MARKEDREN-411101 format. One record per residue (C-alpha): residue number from 1; residue in three letters; z, y, x. Coordinates in steps of 0.25 Angstrom, whole numbers. Example, Ala and Ser with C-alpha at 12.3 -4.5 7.8 and 13.67 -1.06 7.14 Angstrom:
BEGIN
PT   kollo   migu       z       y       x
PT       1    ALA      31     -18      49
PT       2    SER      29      -4      55
***
This chain:
BEGIN
PT   kollo   migu       z       y       x
PT       1    UNK     338      78     351
PT       2    UNK     342      69     339
PT       3    UNK     334      70     326
PT       4    UNK     346      77     320
PT       5    UNK     347      87     331
PT       6    UNK     332      89     330
PT       7    UNK     333      92     315
PT       8    UNK     345     102     317
PT       9    UNK     338     109     328
PT      10    UNK     326     111     319
PT      11    UNK     334     117     309
PT      12    UNK     341     126     319
PT      13    UNK     327     130     324
PT      14    UNK     322     133     310
PT      15    UNK     334     141     307
PT      16    UNK     331     149     320
PT      17    UNK     317     151     316
PT      18    UNK     321     156     303
PT      19    UNK     331     166     308
PT      20    UNK     323     171     321
PT      21    UNK     313     182     318
PT      22    UNK     303     177     328
PT      23    UNK     291     167     326
PT      24    UNK     295     152     325
PT      25    UNK     288     148     338
PT      26    UNK     296     158     346
PT      27    UNK     309     154     340
PT      28    UNK     306     139     342
PT      29    UNK     302     142     357
PT      30    UNK     315     150     359
PT      31    UNK     324     139     352
PT      32    UNK     319     128     361
PT      33    UNK     319     137     374
PT      34    UNK     334     140     371
PT      35    UNK     337     125     369
PT      36    UNK     330     118     381
PT      37    UNK     338     106     379
PT      38    UNK     329     102     367
PT      39    UNK     319      92     373
PT      40    UNK     304      94     371
PT      41    UNK     303      83     361
PT      42    UNK     314      89     353
PT      43    UNK     307     102     354
PT      44    UNK     294      97     349
PT      45    UNK     301      90     337
PT      46    UNK     309     102     333
PT      47    UNK     297     111     334
PT      48    UNK     289     102     325
PT      49    UNK     300     101     315
PT      50    UNK     302     116     315
PT      51    UNK     288     120     314
PT      52    UNK     286     110     303
PT      53    UNK     296     116     295
PT      54    UNK     290     130     297
PT      55    UNK     276     125     293
PT      56    UNK     282     119     281
PT      57    UNK     290     132     277
PT      58    UNK     284     134     263
PT      59    UNK     284     120     259
PT      60    UNK     298     117     263
PT      61    UNK     303     130     256
PT      62    UNK     296     125     243
PT      63    UNK     303     112     244
PT      64    UNK     316     118     247
PT      65    UNK     315     128     236
PT      66    UNK     312     116     226
PT      67    UNK     324     109     231
PT      68    UNK     333     122     230
PT      69    UNK     335     122     245
PT      70    UNK     335     134     253
PT      71    UNK     323     134     263
PT      72    UNK     332     135     276
PT      73    UNK     330     128     289
PT      74    UNK     338     116     287
PT      75    UNK     332     113     273
PT      76    UNK     318     116     279
PT      77    UNK     321     106     290
PT      78    UNK     326      95     281
PT      79    UNK     315      97     271
PT      80    UNK     305      96     282
PT      81    UNK     311      83     287
PT      82    UNK     311      77     273
PT      83    UNK     297      82     269
PT      84    UNK     289      82     282
PT      85    UNK     296      73     292
PT      86    UNK     299      63     281
PT      87    UNK     314      62     285
PT      88    UNK     322      55     274
PT      89    UNK     335      61     267
PT      90    UNK     343      50     274
PT      91    UNK     337      54     288
PT      92    UNK     339      69     286
PT      93    UNK     353      66     282
PT      94    UNK     355      58     294
PT      95    UNK     350      69     303
PT      96    UNK     359      79     296
PT      97    UNK     372      73     300
PT      98    UNK     379      85     304
PT      99    UNK     382      79     317
PT     100    UNK     380      86     331
PT     101    UNK     366      93     332
PT     102    UNK     362      87     318
PT     103    UNK     360      95     305
PT     104    UNK     372      97     295
PT     105    UNK     373      86     285
PT     106    UNK     364      86     273
PT     107    UNK     370      93     261
PT     108    UNK     370      86     247
PT     109    UNK     359      96     243
PT     110    UNK     350      93     255
PT     111    UNK     351      78     253
PT     112    UNK     347      80     238
PT     113    UNK     334      88     241
PT     114    UNK     330      80     253
PT     115    UNK     331      68     244
PT     116    UNK     323      76     233
PT     117    UNK     311      77     244
PT     118    UNK     309      62     244
PT     119    UNK     295      59     243
PT     120    UNK     290      73     245
PT     121    UNK     282      79     256
PT     122    UNK     281      94     261
PT     123    UNK     270      97     251
PT     124    UNK     271      96     236
PT     125    UNK     261      98     225
PT     126    UNK     269     109     218
PT     127    UNK     269     118     231
PT     128    UNK     261     131     229
PT     129    UNK     249     130     239
PT     130    UNK     254     142     247
PT     131    UNK     267     134     249
PT     132    UNK     260     121     253
PT     133    UNK     251     129     263
PT     134    UNK     263     136     269
PT     135    UNK     257     150     265
PT     136    UNK     267     161     263
PT     137    UNK     266     170     251
PT     138    UNK     263     183     259
PT     139    UNK     251     177     265
PT     140    UNK     245     168     254
PT     141    UNK     236     178     247
PT     142    UNK     230     184     260
PT     143    UNK     228     170     266
PT     144    UNK     221     165     253
PT     145    UNK     212     177     254
PT     146    UNK     209     175     269
PT     147    UNK     207     160     269
PT     148    UNK     201     158     255
PT     149    UNK     197     144     252
PT     150    UNK     203     140     266
PT     151    UNK     217     144     262
PT     152    UNK     223     131     260
PT     153    UNK     216     124     272
PT     154    UNK     220     136     282
PT     155    UNK     234     136     277
PT     156    UNK     236     121     279
PT     157    UNK     230     123     293
PT     158    UNK     240     134     296
PT     159    UNK     251     124     292
PT     160    UNK     248     115     304
PT     161    UNK     253     117     318
PT     162    UNK     243     124     327
PT     163    UNK     237     117     338
PT     164    UNK     239     121     353
PT     165    UNK     228     128     359
PT     166    UNK     227     133     373
PT     167    UNK     217     143     380
PT     168    UNK     211     140     393
PT     169    UNK     211     151     403
PT     170    UNK     197     151     409
PT     171    UNK     202     161     420
PT     172    UNK     210     149     425
PT     173    UNK     204     136     420
PT     174    UNK     194     129     411
PT     175    UNK     195     119     400
PT     176    UNK     192     107     408
PT     177    UNK     203     110     418
PT     178    UNK     213     113     407
PT     179    UNK     210     101     399
PT     180    UNK     212      92     412
PT     181    UNK     225      99     415
PT     182    UNK     230      97     401
PT     183    UNK     226      83     402
PT     184    UNK     234      81     415
PT     185    UNK     246      87     408
PT     186    UNK     245      77     396
PT     187    UNK     240      87     386
PT     188    UNK     229      84     377
PT     189    UNK     219      96     374
PT     190    UNK     205      97     368
PT     191    UNK     196     109     369
PT     192    UNK     197     120     358
PT     193    UNK     185     119     348
PT     194    UNK     184     135     347
PT     195    UNK     188     142     360
PT     196    UNK     182     138     373
PT     197    UNK     196     141     379
PT     198    UNK     204     132     370
PT     199    UNK     211     119     371
PT     200    UNK     218     113     360
PT     201    UNK     230     104     364
PT     202    UNK     236      92     357
PT     203    UNK     251      93     354
PT     204    UNK     260     103     360
PT     205    UNK     261     102     375
PT     206    UNK     270     110     384
PT     207    UNK     259     120     389
PT     208    UNK     268     130     395
PT     209    UNK     273     121     406
PT     210    UNK     259     118     411
PT     211    UNK     253     124     423
PT     212    UNK     240     126     415
PT     213    UNK     248     136     406
PT     214    UNK     257     142     417
PT     215    UNK     244     145     426
PT     216    UNK     236     152     414
PT     217    UNK     226     141     413
PT     218    UNK     229     139     398
PT     219    UNK     236     147     387
PT     220    UNK     240     143     373
PT     221    UNK     231     150     363
PT     222    UNK     226     146     349
PT     223    UNK     211     143     350
PT     224    UNK     208     154     339
PT     225    UNK     215     164     347
PT     226    UNK     206     161     358
PT     227    UNK     194     163     349
PT     228    UNK     199     177     346
PT     229    UNK     199     181     361
PT     230    UNK     185     175     363
PT     231    UNK     180     183     351
PT     232    UNK     183     196     359
PT     233    UNK     172     192     368
PT     234    UNK     178     199     380
PT     235    UNK     169     199     392
PT     236    UNK     171     201     407
PT     237    UNK     171     216     410
PT     238    UNK     175     221     397
PT     239    UNK     187     229     393
PT     240    UNK     195     222     382
PT     241    UNK     208     226     375
PT     242    UNK     217     216     368
PT     243    UNK     224     225     359
PT     244    UNK     235     216     354
PT     245    UNK     236     207     366
PT     246    UNK     250     201     364
PT     247    UNK     252     190     374
PT     248    UNK     237     191     378
PT     249    UNK     233     178     373
PT     250    UNK     219     183     369
PT     251    UNK     219     193     381
PT     252    UNK     218     180     389
PT     253    UNK     206     175     382
PT     254    UNK     199     189     384
PT     255    UNK     202     189     399
PT     256    UNK     196     175     400
PT     257    UNK     183     179     393
PT     258    UNK     183     191     402
PT     259    UNK     185     183     414
PT     260    UNK     195     193     419
PT     261    UNK     185     203     420
PT     262    UNK     186     216     413
PT     263    UNK     198     222     407
PT     264    UNK     208     218     396
PT     265    UNK     219     227     390
PT     266    UNK     230     219     383
PT     267    UNK     238     228     373
PT     268    UNK     249     225     364
PT     269    UNK     261     232     358
PT     270    UNK     271     220     362
PT     271    UNK     272     222     377
PT     272    UNK     280     209     379
PT     273    UNK     268     201     374
PT     274    UNK     259     208     383
PT     275    UNK     268     205     395
PT     276    UNK     268     190     391
PT     277    UNK     253     192     390
PT     278    UNK     252     198     404
PT     279    UNK     259     185     410
PT     280    UNK     249     176     403
PT     281    UNK     237     185     408
PT     282    UNK     242     183     422
PT     283    UNK     245     168     420
PT     284    UNK     230     167     416
PT     285    UNK     224     175     427
PT     286    UNK     220     186     419
PT     287    UNK     220     200     426
PT     288    UNK     210     209     418
PT     289    UNK     221     212     407
PT     290    UNK     229     225     406
PT     291    UNK     241     225     396
PT     292    UNK     245     238     388
PT     293    UNK     257     237     379
PT     294    UNK     254     246     367
PT     295    UNK     264     254     358
PT     296    UNK     255     252     346
PT     297    UNK     241     251     342
PT     298    UNK     240     267     344
PT     299    UNK     245     266     359
PT     300    UNK     239     278     367
PT     301    UNK     234     268     377
PT     302    UNK     224     263     367
PT     303    UNK     219     277     364
PT     304    UNK     216     279     379
PT     305    UNK     207     267     378
PT     306    UNK     198     270     366
PT     307    UNK     184     263     366
PT     308    UNK     187     257     380
PT     309    UNK     186     242     376
PT     310    UNK     175     232     375
PT     311    UNK     184     223     367
PT     312    UNK     197     225     359
PT     313    UNK     204     213     353
PT     314    UNK     215     216     343
PT     315    UNK     223     203     340
PT     316    UNK     230     210     329
PT     317    UNK     245     208     324
PT     318    UNK     244     200     311
PT     319    UNK     250     191     302
PT     320    UNK     248     178     310
PT     321    UNK     244     170     298
PT     322    UNK     234     163     307
PT     323    UNK     245     157     316
PT     324    UNK     253     151     306
PT     325    UNK     251     137     312
PT     326    UNK     259     142     324
PT     327    UNK     268     151     317
PT     328    UNK     272     144     304
PT     329    UNK     284     153     302
PT     330    UNK     276     165     302
PT     331    UNK     271     162     288
PT     332    UNK     286     164     283
PT     333    UNK     293     173     293
PT     334    UNK     286     187     295
PT     335    UNK     291     190     308
PT     336    UNK     280     202     311
PT     337    UNK     274     213     302
PT     338    UNK     268     209     289
PT     339    UNK     254     212     284
PT     340    UNK     258     226     279
PT     341    UNK     261     230     293
PT     342    UNK     250     221     300
PT     343    UNK     238     225     292
PT     344    UNK     239     240     296
PT     345    UNK     243     237     310
PT     346    UNK     231     228     312
PT     347    UNK     222     239     307
PT     348    UNK     229     250     316
PT     349    UNK     227     241     328
PT     350    UNK     213     238     325
PT     351    UNK     210     253     323
PT     352    UNK     217     256     336
PT     353    UNK     210     245     344
PT     354    UNK     196     250     338
PT     355    UNK     197     263     346
PT     356    UNK     197     255     359
PT     357    UNK     184     248     357
PT     358    UNK     172     254     364
PT     359    UNK     159     255     357
PT     360    UNK     152     242     357
PT     361    UNK     166     235     359
PT     362    UNK     173     226     350
PT     363    UNK     186     225     343
PT     364    UNK     191     211     340
PT     365    UNK     202     210     329
PT     366    UNK     210     197     328
PT     367    UNK     222     192     320
PT     368    UNK     228     178     319
PT     369    UNK     228     180     304
PT     370    UNK     221     174     292
PT     371    UNK     223     186     283
PT     372    UNK     211     194     278
PT     373    UNK     220     207     279
PT     374    UNK     222     206     293
PT     375    UNK     208     201     297
PT     376    UNK     195     204     289
PT     377    UNK     202     215     281
PT     378    UNK     207     222     294
PT     379    UNK     193     222     300
PT     380    UNK     186     227     287
PT     381    UNK     196     239     286
PT     382    UNK     194     242     301
PT     383    UNK     179     242     300
PT     384    UNK     179     251     288
PT     385    UNK     188     261     296
PT     386    UNK     180     259     309
PT     387    UNK     165     260     306
PT     388    UNK     162     260     322
PT     389    UNK     166     246     322
PT     390    UNK     158     234     316
PT     391    UNK     162     219     315
PT     392    UNK     155     209     323
PT     393    UNK     154     194     318
PT     394    UNK     163     185     326
PT     395    UNK     154     173     322
PT     396    UNK     142     180     328
PT     397    UNK     150     185     340
PT     398    UNK     156     172     344
PT     399    UNK     143     165     350
PT     400    UNK     144     177     360
PT     401    UNK     156     170     366
PT     402    UNK     147     158     370
PT     403    UNK     155     149     362
PT     404    UNK     145     145     352
PT     405    UNK     146     147     337
PT     406    UNK     159     154     331
PT     407    UNK     170     145     326
PT     408    UNK     171     154     314
PT     409    UNK     163     161     304
PT     410    UNK     162     176     299
PT     411    UNK     163     190     305
PT     412    UNK     177     188     309
PT     413    UNK     183     176     317
PT     414    UNK     192     169     307
PT     415    UNK     199     157     313
PT     416    UNK     208     148     305
PT     417    UNK     216     135     307
PT     418    UNK     209     126     297
PT     419    UNK     195     131     302
PT     420    UNK     196     133     317
PT     421    UNK     209     126     320
PT     422    UNK     215     139     326
PT     423    UNK     225     149     321
PT     424    UNK     220     159     311
PT     425    UNK     213     170     318
PT     426    UNK     204     182     314
PT     427    UNK     195     191     323
PT     428    UNK     185     201     321
PT     429    UNK     176     208     331
PT     430    UNK     173     223     328
PT     431    UNK     163     231     337
PT     432    UNK     163     246     339
PT     433    UNK     149     252     337
PT     434    UNK     143     258     349
PT     435    UNK     135     255     361
PT     436    UNK     132     240     362
PT     437    UNK     140     232     372
PT     438    UNK     132     230     385
PT     439    UNK     125     216     385
PT     440    UNK     132     211     398
PT     441    UNK     146     212     390
PT     442    UNK     142     203     379
PT     443    UNK     152     191     379
PT     444    UNK     144     180     385
PT     445    UNK     149     186     398
PT     446    UNK     162     178     396
PT     447    UNK     155     165     393
PT     448    UNK     156     159     408
PT     449    UNK     171     159     407
PT     450    UNK     171     152     394
PT     451    UNK     161     142     398
PT     452    UNK     169     139     410
PT     453    UNK     181     136     401
PT     454    UNK     174     128     390
PT     455    UNK     165     118     398
PT     456    UNK     157     111     388
PT     457    UNK     164     117     376
PT     458    UNK     154     117     364
PT     459    UNK     153     129     354
PT     460    UNK     161     127     341
PT     461    UNK     153     127     328
PT     462    UNK     156     139     319
PT     463    UNK     168     137     310
PT     464    UNK     160     137     297
PT     465    UNK     153     124     302
PT     466    UNK     166     116     302
PT     467    UNK     178     115     294
PT     468    UNK     188     108     303
PT     469    UNK     197     114     312
PT     470    UNK     225     133     334
PT     471    UNK     236     166     342
PT     472    UNK     243     165     354
***
């Protein structure tokens, strides 16, 4: 593919993303699947350019408004080429030749504003901070409240591409075997610093074609998402419910911790996602999971299972603000319900799930959001309405996993890109008052399978002890 054809294809792909009511990653994947003739190097270059434009949406829009140009796909791609890729007006004019597979020739206005950008970069001192940090107006007040003094640092981290994390399936393999197999495949990887099941890969290798992936030895999953699953502290022999299981990413973590012993029920209102999850479970060698599609959070099936479960995980639908590294378009294109719908839905799901927890059992609420309204405020409202539940400190619970000190601080588990290097996650553990849990069911019972996976993995110090720094 010639440089001119790459530029035109990028413009076409940006236009497709703009006009398709689906997440950009799904649109881009389908775009390439329908154009098998585009080679791997061209696909990589196109994806890099398109995601670069999406990550620069607010700043490109600011420049184009300043230049009296409509922020459409072509203008965005040209401005990105000038401000970020360093292409000169002459180079861009040569690429936009109007020839076969090339963009249409530059207009007089385009030539003028491309020339006016000489000597500038994407950032400009006159930009408002929210624009410079790619923070949409609808989320800025809530993010400032939730992130406090860390607002700018976290927003900058959310502007960076997410690393590629995988989770080892201890039912199939262990860390050393997976590392050796990846090395044989020419893929560089290092152990995760937080999850004993995590490896962080360098670059963007084609994992789906590997036997390791096809045979269920590994799965792609952010390290923070893995921690949410570990925080549930599901143990062999327990009865566990994954209330919003989706495609069963966290269900797989629960099954590994339970060593395929006990029972997991995976529920979701999207039956198609559960079916895809079932395929992943079979691939991973998991056979203690039973799937149940739900009509809604008040499905009669739930009523018949009141106070039955030792653990109930609610991975609630949310704004997804913690995943903006992976989904930069989600800041500007609300494809799902807004907060006015999500907040009451989260509260309703949490209240419904609470009925399923047995006395002494635990309800774990999690989101991939950084907003207080979806996290700490939801927990406070729930506890006020449910005096039979009490919140346990995630930081105090974490050592029970056998993984050392918690890599976070506070009663709730809050993970962020700048501090932990993961996607943004929140989790809280709520225990139903009642008869204490039998000692033999406390979670060191699942240490052996983790120990077999981690080898000589050392516990990670708490997040508060370091500043440096990955939803399926």
